[in-house]
C-alpha positions as CSV (number, residue, x, y, z in Angstrom):
1,M,25.5,-22.3,9.3
2,S,23.6,-21.1,12.3
3,A,21.0,-18.4,11.8
4,P,22.4,-15.0,12.7
5,S,21.5,-13.9,16.3
6,H,19.4,-11.0,17.5
7,T,22.2,-9.1,18.5
8,D,23.8,-9.7,15.0
9,I,20.5,-8.4,13.3
10,L,20.5,-5.4,15.4
11,G,23.9,-4.6,14.7
12,T,23.4,-5.0,11.0
13,F,19.8,-3.2,11.3
14,R,21.9,0.3,13.0
15,T,24.3,0.0,10.2
16,E,22.2,0.0,7.2
17,L,19.5,2.6,8.9
18,F,22.6,4.9,9.1
19,E,24.7,4.3,6.1
20,D,21.4,4.4,4.0
21,G,20.6,7.8,5.4
22,I,17.3,6.6,7.0
23,L,18.2,7.2,10.6
24,H,20.5,10.2,11.7
25,E,22.1,11.0,15.2
26,G,19.7,13.0,16.9
27,D,16.6,12.2,15.0
28,T,13.8,12.4,17.6
29,I,12.2,9.0,16.6
30,G,15.1,7.7,18.7
31,T,18.6,6.3,18.3
32,D,19.2,4.0,21.1
33,D,19.1,0.4,20.7
34,E,15.6,-0.3,22.4
35,T,13.9,1.7,19.8
36,L,15.3,0.1,17.1
37,L,14.6,-3.4,18.8
38,R,10.9,-2.4,18.9
39,F,10.8,-1.9,15.2
40,L,12.6,-5.4,14.9
41,R,10.2,-7.0,17.3
42,A,7.4,-5.8,15.5
43,R,8.8,-7.8,12.4
44,K,10.0,-10.5,13.9
45,F,13.4,-9.5,13.5
46,N,13.0,-9.7,9.7
47,L,15.6,-7.3,9.0
48,A,14.0,-6.1,5.4
49,Q,10.6,-5.6,6.7
50,S,12.0,-3.8,9.6
51,K,13.8,-1.5,7.7
52,R,11.0,-0.9,5.6
53,M,8.8,-0.3,8.7
54,F,11.5,2.2,10.2
55,C,11.8,4.2,6.9
56,D,8.0,4.6,6.5
57,A,7.7,5.8,10.1
58,Q,10.6,8.3,9.4
59,H,9.0,9.6,6.3
60,W,5.4,9.9,8.3
61,R,7.5,11.7,11.0
62,K,8.9,14.4,8.4
63,T,5.6,15.0,6.5
64,V,2.7,14.4,8.7
65,N,0.5,17.5,9.0
66,G,2.3,19.4,6.2
67,T,4.8,20.4,8.6
68,G,6.2,17.2,10.1
69,L,6.0,15.8,13.8
70,D,8.4,17.6,15.6
71,Q,7.2,21.1,14.4
72,L,3.3,19.9,15.3
73,Y,4.6,19.0,18.8
74,S,6.2,22.2,19.2
75,E,3.1,23.7,18.6
76,V,0.4,21.5,20.3
77,D,1.1,20.5,24.0
78,P,-0.4,17.2,24.3
79,L,-1.3,18.0,28.3
80,D,-2.6,21.6,27.7
81,Y,-4.0,22.7,24.3
82,P,-6.8,25.2,23.7
83,E,-9.6,22.5,22.4
84,R,-8.8,19.8,25.2
85,E,-11.7,20.4,27.5
86,A,-14.0,20.0,24.8
87,V,-12.3,17.0,23.5
88,F,-12.6,15.3,26.8
89,E,-15.9,16.0,27.1
90,C,-16.5,14.0,23.9
91,W,-13.5,11.1,24.1
92,P,-11.3,11.6,27.2
93,L,-7.7,9.8,26.6
94,Y,-5.3,10.5,29.1
95,F,-2.4,9.2,31.0
96,H,-3.0,8.9,34.8
97,K,-0.3,7.5,37.2
98,L,1.4,4.2,37.3
99,D,0.5,0.5,37.5
100,K,1.7,-2.1,40.1
101,K,4.7,-2.8,37.3
102,G,5.3,0.9,36.9
103,R,3.9,1.1,33.6
104,P,1.9,4.2,32.7
105,I,-1.8,4.0,32.6
106,N,-3.6,5.5,29.7
107,V,-7.6,5.8,30.0
108,H,-9.9,5.9,27.4
109,T,-13.7,6.9,28.0
110,F,-16.4,6.5,25.6
111,S,-19.9,7.1,27.0
112,G,-19.4,10.5,26.0
113,V,-19.1,10.3,22.2
114,D,-20.7,13.3,20.5
115,F,-18.6,14.1,17.6
116,P,-21.2,16.3,15.9
117,K,-21.1,18.4,19.2
118,L,-17.4,18.4,19.5
119,Y,-16.9,19.7,15.8
120,K,-19.2,22.5,16.7
121,T,-16.1,23.8,18.7
122,C,-13.1,21.8,17.6
123,T,-12.4,21.1,13.8
124,P,-11.9,17.4,13.1
125,E,-8.4,18.6,11.9
126,K,-7.3,19.9,15.6
127,H,-8.8,16.7,17.2
128,W,-6.7,14.5,15.1
129,K,-3.8,16.8,15.9
130,S,-4.4,16.0,19.4
131,V,-4.2,12.3,18.8
132,I,-1.1,12.6,16.9
133,V,0.6,14.4,19.7
134,N,-0.8,12.4,22.3
135,A,0.7,9.2,20.7
136,E,4.0,10.6,20.3
137,C,4.1,12.0,24.0
138,L,4.2,8.2,25.1
139,P,7.8,7.3,24.0
140,R,8.8,11.2,24.3
141,E,7.7,11.9,27.8
142,I,5.4,9.3,29.4
143,L,7.6,6.3,29.3
144,P,10.9,8.1,30.1
145,A,9.2,9.5,33.3
146,S,8.0,6.1,34.4
147,S,11.5,4.6,34.0
148,R,12.9,7.3,36.0
149,Q,10.4,6.7,38.8
150,A,11.0,2.6,38.7
151,G,14.7,3.1,38.4
152,R,14.3,0.7,35.3
153,S,13.3,0.7,31.9
154,I,9.4,0.8,31.4
155,G,9.1,0.3,27.9
156,T,5.1,-0.2,27.3
157,V,1.8,1.3,28.7
158,F,-1.3,-0.2,30.2
159,V,-4.2,1.0,28.4
160,I,-7.7,0.9,29.8
161,V,-10.8,1.6,27.6
162,D,-14.1,2.4,29.9
163,L,-17.2,1.2,27.2
164,K,-19.6,2.4,30.0
165,G,-22.8,4.0,28.1
166,F,-21.3,3.1,24.9
167,S,-23.4,2.0,22.0
168,L,-23.4,0.9,18.1
169,S,-24.3,4.6,17.4
170,K,-21.3,6.2,19.1
171,F,-19.1,3.5,17.5
172,W,-20.4,4.5,13.9
173,Q,-19.5,7.9,14.9
174,M,-15.7,7.4,16.1
175,K,-15.4,4.0,13.6
176,T,-13.1,5.7,10.9
177,L,-10.9,7.7,13.7
178,A,-10.3,4.6,16.0
179,R,-9.2,2.6,13.1
180,N,-7.0,5.5,12.1
181,S,-5.7,5.6,15.7
182,F,-4.8,1.8,15.9
183,Q,-3.0,2.1,12.5
184,M,-0.8,4.8,13.5
185,S,0.0,3.4,16.6
186,Q,0.8,0.1,15.2
187,D,2.6,1.4,12.2
188,Y,4.9,4.1,13.8
189,F,4.6,3.7,17.6
190,P,5.4,-0.5,17.3
191,E,5.7,-2.8,20.3
192,T,4.7,0.1,23.2
193,M,1.3,-1.5,24.3
194,G,1.8,-4.0,27.0
195,Q,-1.7,-4.6,27.8
196,L,-5.1,-3.4,27.1
197,A,-8.2,-4.0,29.2
198,I,-11.5,-3.1,27.9
199,V,-14.2,-2.8,30.8
200,N,-17.9,-2.6,31.2
201,A,-18.4,-4.2,27.4
202,P,-21.8,-3.9,26.4
203,S,-23.8,-6.7,24.8
204,S,-23.2,-5.0,21.5
205,F,-19.3,-5.2,21.7
206,T,-19.4,-8.7,20.5
207,F,-20.3,-7.0,16.8
208,I,-18.0,-4.2,17.7
209,W,-15.1,-6.1,18.4
210,S,-16.0,-8.4,14.9
211,V,-15.1,-5.0,13.4
212,I,-12.4,-3.8,15.2
213,R,-10.4,-7.2,15.2
214,P,-9.3,-7.0,11.8
215,W,-7.6,-3.8,12.1
216,L,-5.2,-5.1,14.8
217,S,-2.2,-7.1,14.2
218,K,-2.1,-10.9,15.7
219,E,0.4,-9.5,18.3
220,T,-2.0,-6.5,19.5
221,A,-5.1,-8.6,19.4
222,E,-3.2,-11.0,22.0
223,K,-2.8,-8.1,24.4
224,V,-6.6,-7.1,24.7
225,D,-8.4,-8.6,27.5
226,I,-12.4,-8.0,27.3
227,L,-14.5,-7.5,30.7
228,G,-17.6,-7.2,31.5
229,S,-19.0,-5.1,34.8
230,N,-17.0,-7.1,37.3
231,Y,-14.2,-5.6,36.5
232,K,-12.7,-4.1,39.7
233,E,-11.1,-6.8,41.6
234,V,-9.3,-7.5,38.2
235,L,-8.2,-3.9,37.9
236,L,-7.1,-3.6,41.3
237,S,-4.8,-6.7,41.2
238,L,-2.7,-4.6,38.5
239,I,-3.4,-1.0,39.6
240,D,-2.9,0.4,43.4
241,A,-6.4,1.8,44.5
242,D,-4.7,5.2,44.7
243,A,-3.7,5.3,41.1
244,L,-7.0,4.2,40.1
245,P,-9.7,6.9,39.4
246,T,-13.0,6.4,41.3
247,T,-14.9,5.9,37.9
248,L,-13.0,2.8,37.6
249,G,-13.4,1.0,41.0
250,G,-10.3,3.1,42.7
251,D,-9.8,5.7,45.4
252,C,-8.1,8.3,43.2
253,Q,-9.9,11.9,43.2
254,C,-7.5,14.1,41.4
255,P,-8.9,17.8,42.3
256,G,-10.7,18.8,39.0
257,G,-11.0,15.2,38.1
258,C,-8.4,12.6,37.2
259,H,-9.0,12.8,33.5
260,L,-7.8,16.3,33.4
261,S,-4.9,16.0,35.6
262,S,-2.4,14.3,33.9
263,A,-1.2,13.1,37.3
264,G,1.9,11.0,37.2
265,P,6.0,11.4,37.4
266,W,5.9,13.0,33.7
267,L,4.6,16.4,35.6
268,E,7.7,16.5,37.7
269,G,9.6,19.6,36.5
270,R,7.7,19.9,33.3
271,V,7.6,23.1,31.9
272,G,4.7,23.0,29.0
273,W,3.8,25.3,26.3
274,G,0.1,25.7,26.0
275,P,-2.2,28.2,27.0
276,K,-2.3,27.3,30.4
277,A,1.4,27.5,30.7
278,K,1.7,30.7,28.8
279,A,-0.9,32.2,31.1
280,K,1.3,31.3,34.0
281,S,4.5,32.4,32.4
282,E,2.8,35.9,32.3
283,T,1.9,36.0,35.4
284,T,5.0,34.9,36.8
285,E,7.3,36.9,34.1
286,E,8.8,33.8,33.0
287,T,10.8,34.0,29.8
288,D,10.6,30.5,28.3
289,S,8.6,30.6,24.8
290,P,6.2,28.1,24.0
291,G,7.8,26.9,20.8
292,N,11.3,26.2,22.8
293,A,9.7,25.1,26.0
294,S,11.8,22.5,27.9
295,I,11.6,20.2,30.7
296,K,13.6,21.1,33.5
297,S,14.7,17.8,34.4
298,E,16.1,17.2,30.7
299,H,13.2,15.2,29.3
300,R,12.5,16.2,25.5
301,V,9.6,18.2,24.5
302,G,8.6,20.5,21.8
303,G,11.4,18.8,19.7
304,A,13.9,19.4,22.1
305,S,16.7,17.0,23.0
306,N,15.7,14.3,25.7
307,T,19.1,13.4,27.3
308,T,17.4,10.7,29.6
309,S,15.3,8.9,27.2
310,R,15.4,8.4,23.2
311,E,18.3,11.1,22.3
312,G,21.9,11.5,23.6
313,E,22.1,7.6,24.5
314,K,25.2,5.9,24.0
315,H,25.0,2.4,22.3
316,H,25.3,-0.6,24.5
317,D,28.1,-3.0,24.3
318,Q,28.0,-6.6,23.2
319,A,26.6,-8.1,26.6
320,D,23.7,-5.1,26.8
321,I,22.8,-5.8,23.2
322,T,22.2,-9.2,24.1
323,K,19.9,-8.9,26.9
324,L,17.9,-6.2,25.0
325,A,17.6,-8.6,21.8
326,D,16.1,-11.4,23.7
327,G,12.8,-9.5,23.9
328,N,12.8,-7.8,27.2
329,D,12.4,-4.4,28.2
330,A,15.6,-3.9,30.0
331,R,17.7,-1.0,28.8
332,E,20.9,-0.2,30.5
333,Y,23.2,3.3,30.0
334,N,26.5,3.9,29.9
335,S,26.7,7.5,30.8
336,Q,27.6,8.2,34.7
337,A,24.3,10.2,34.6
338,D,22.5,7.4,33.5
339,K,24.2,5.1,35.9
340,D,23.0,7.2,38.7
341,L,19.8,6.8,37.7
342,Y,19.3,3.0,36.6
343,D,20.5,-0.1,38.6
344,H,21.8,-2.1,35.5
345,Q,19.3,-4.8,36.4
346,E,17.7,-6.7,33.6
347,V,14.1,-6.5,33.7
348,A,11.9,-8.6,31.6
349,R,9.2,-7.2,29.5
350,P,5.8,-7.2,31.4
351,H,3.8,-10.0,31.2
352,V,0.5,-9.7,30.0
353,E,-1.7,-10.7,32.6
354,V,-5.1,-13.1,31.7
355,L,-8.0,-11.3,32.4
356,V,-11.3,-13.6,32.6
357,A,-14.5,-12.2,30.7
358,T,-17.1,-12.3,32.4
């Protein structure tokens, strides 16, 4: 008797999640096939292990911060919160435009790491909340917007970590927070990182990597490419110059700084709910309240429904599921609105480029 296909496992996975009350229609984790497949891929299509992982993720989403992730997201706009500038002086982590494959770029800069200074104006608890909503922002807003821009499904992010000016003393400051961030991403947002490039790696990074490597799954570690200072040519082969900040060898100079701009298709029609959005609302006499903020083009924020992403999607027919279960990032839709957005072409999962360390 032949082993069950990935298509069969996906069907069983969905059925059991719903029958066991682990997943419900409208859950903001996502009920579409691609979301379920991310958990299956993370556990190599082992049904029992995937189910446990999904159950743990649902429990975390309901209990994190004592109120649950949806409530936290409605309170903290990841692109506009009071402590954002102070946080970014210490550890800028931001989404900025797209690479040549249409994947969103996520940049982390560690040269300014100084947590004692940061925590004079931002408590560790508030900082961690910003890290959580930043992680949730990826599947909730960033990837759906990237998919709309590309006209096809974009399921992963290209992460760039800039270690210029980084040192062992700074690493010890952020060690616990970095480990917790990696763990959260792997456990609750699996299979969303397509590639991670570490640039300006200092000589001390050999030791730092020996500490970090055990935190990562084998699959995640295989997506990491460590570069020295001669990284510009490599990055520009993957990212257009006008999408890469000048600090990383590109030509982009967003007004006010690329790190604070949040530039990308996710800003199109976006109505935020942070302090800047509230101030703008007051001056323009808009009536949107921060707790019920929405996105005009119907992408989901603040706990609302995302009709172009994880929620409101119809399930795939047998042919569609087969394409998805084979391990690619193709996502096809059955509603007329989604047909107008997507061209129904099968798209292979982003290939992880091999970057040669210098």
